[in-house]
C-alpha positions in Angstrom: 161.5 -68.8 -25.0 162.5 -65.1 -25.0 159.9 -62.4 -24.9 160.3 -58.8 -25.5 158.1 -56.3 -23.6 157.5 -53.2 -25.6 153.9 -52.4 -24.7 152.5 -52.4 -21.2 148.9 -51.9 -20.1 148.5 -50.5 -16.5 145.0 -51.1 -15.1 144.5 -48.5 -12.3 145.9 -45.0 -12.4 146.2 -44.2 -8.7 149.5 -43.3 -7.1 151.0 -46.7 -7.8 149.6 -47.1 -11.3 150.5 -43.7 -12.6 154.0 -44.0 -11.3 154.5 -47.5 -12.7 153.3 -46.2 -16.1 155.9 -43.4 -15.9 158.7 -45.9 -15.1 157.8 -48.0 -18.1 157.7 -44.9 -20.3 161.2 -44.1 -18.9 162.6 -47.3 -20.4 161.0 -46.8 -23.8 157.8 -48.8 -23.5 154.5 -47.7 -25.0 152.1 -47.6 -22.0 148.3 -47.8 -21.9 147.1 -46.3 -18.5 143.4 -47.0 -17.8 141.0 -46.3 -14.9 137.3 -46.1 -14.3 135.1 -43.5 -16.0 133.3 -41.2 -13.6 129.6 -41.7 -12.9 128.9 -38.1 -12.1 129.7 -34.7 -13.6 131.7 -32.1 -11.6 130.5 -28.6 -11.4 133.3 -27.7 -13.8 132.1 -30.3 -16.3 128.6 -28.8 -16.1 129.9 -25.3 -16.7 131.6 -26.5 -19.8 128.5 -28.2 -21.0 130.0 -31.6 -21.0 128.1 -34.9 -20.7 129.1 -38.2 -19.1 129.8 -39.5 -22.6 132.4 -36.8 -23.4 136.0 -38.2 -23.6 137.3 -35.5 -21.3 134.8 -36.6 -18.6 135.4 -40.3 -19.1 139.1 -39.8 -18.8 139.0 -37.3 -16.0 140.2 -39.7 -13.3 143.1 -41.1 -15.3 144.1 -37.7 -16.6 144.1 -36.2 -13.1 146.2 -39.1 -11.8 148.7 -38.8 -14.6 148.9 -35.0 -14.3 149.6 -35.4 -10.5 152.4 -37.9 -11.3 154.0 -35.4 -13.8 153.9 -32.7 -11.1 155.2 -34.8 -8.2 158.6 -34.2 -6.8 160.7 -36.3 -7.3 159.2 -36.8 -10.7 158.7 -40.5 -11.7 159.1 -39.5 -15.4 162.8 -38.9 -16.1 162.0 -36.4 -18.9 158.7 -34.8 -19.8 159.4 -35.7 -23.4 158.6 -39.3 -22.5 155.0 -38.4 -21.5 153.6 -39.1 -25.0 154.6 -42.7 -24.5 151.7 -43.0 -22.1 148.2 -43.2 -23.7 145.3 -42.5 -21.3 141.9 -44.1 -21.3 139.1 -45.7 -19.4 137.9 -49.2 -18.7 134.6 -48.6 -20.5 135.9 -47.5 -23.8 139.5 -48.7 -24.0 139.8 -52.1 -22.3 139.7 -53.8 -25.7 143.1 -52.2 -26.5 144.9 -54.5 -24.0 144.8 -57.3 -26.6 147.8 -55.7 -28.4 149.9 -55.2 -25.2 152.7 -57.5 -24.1 152.1 -57.2 -20.4 149.1 -56.3 -18.3 149.7 -54.9 -14.8 146.7 -54.7 -12.4 146.9 -52.0 -9.7 143.2 -51.2 -9.0 141.9 -50.4 -5.5 142.4 -53.2 -2.9 138.8 -54.4 -3.1 138.3 -58.0 -4.1 135.0 -57.4 -5.8 136.5 -54.6 -7.9 139.5 -56.8 -8.8 137.2 -59.6 -9.8 135.3 -57.3 -12.2 138.5 -56.0 -13.7 139.9 -59.6 -14.2 136.6 -60.6 -15.8 137.0 -57.8 -18.3 140.7 -58.6 -18.9 139.8 -62.2 -19.7 137.5 -61.0 -22.6 140.4 -59.2 -24.3 143.8 -60.5 -23.3 145.8 -62.6 -25.7 148.2 -65.4 -24.8 151.4 -65.6 -26.6 
């Protein structure tokens, strides 16, 4: 059976996850890059009047990781025009989106309890095909 991978979900946006997302974007894949939502506001969030429910706060970790990847040298993204191929989100709000992705790559922190929690969530949404 031949399968074509066009859409890849990356769970964990640290150095590995954000760079893996960039490499898949380089080859033309649509990428969903997810990470945890913060549990506390930063001083900057407070100054802006944001709450923990605000999308900018919930996606702060994944956005920061992806921004760092885009600024790194050498850059993992061949061309900045590929950046829109990477959709950013968080586990709380966006895990359900993985059901429409062809491949799911887990690169969360090396902590067995965290990995178990992530896989429990993945099992709720993933599809077999």
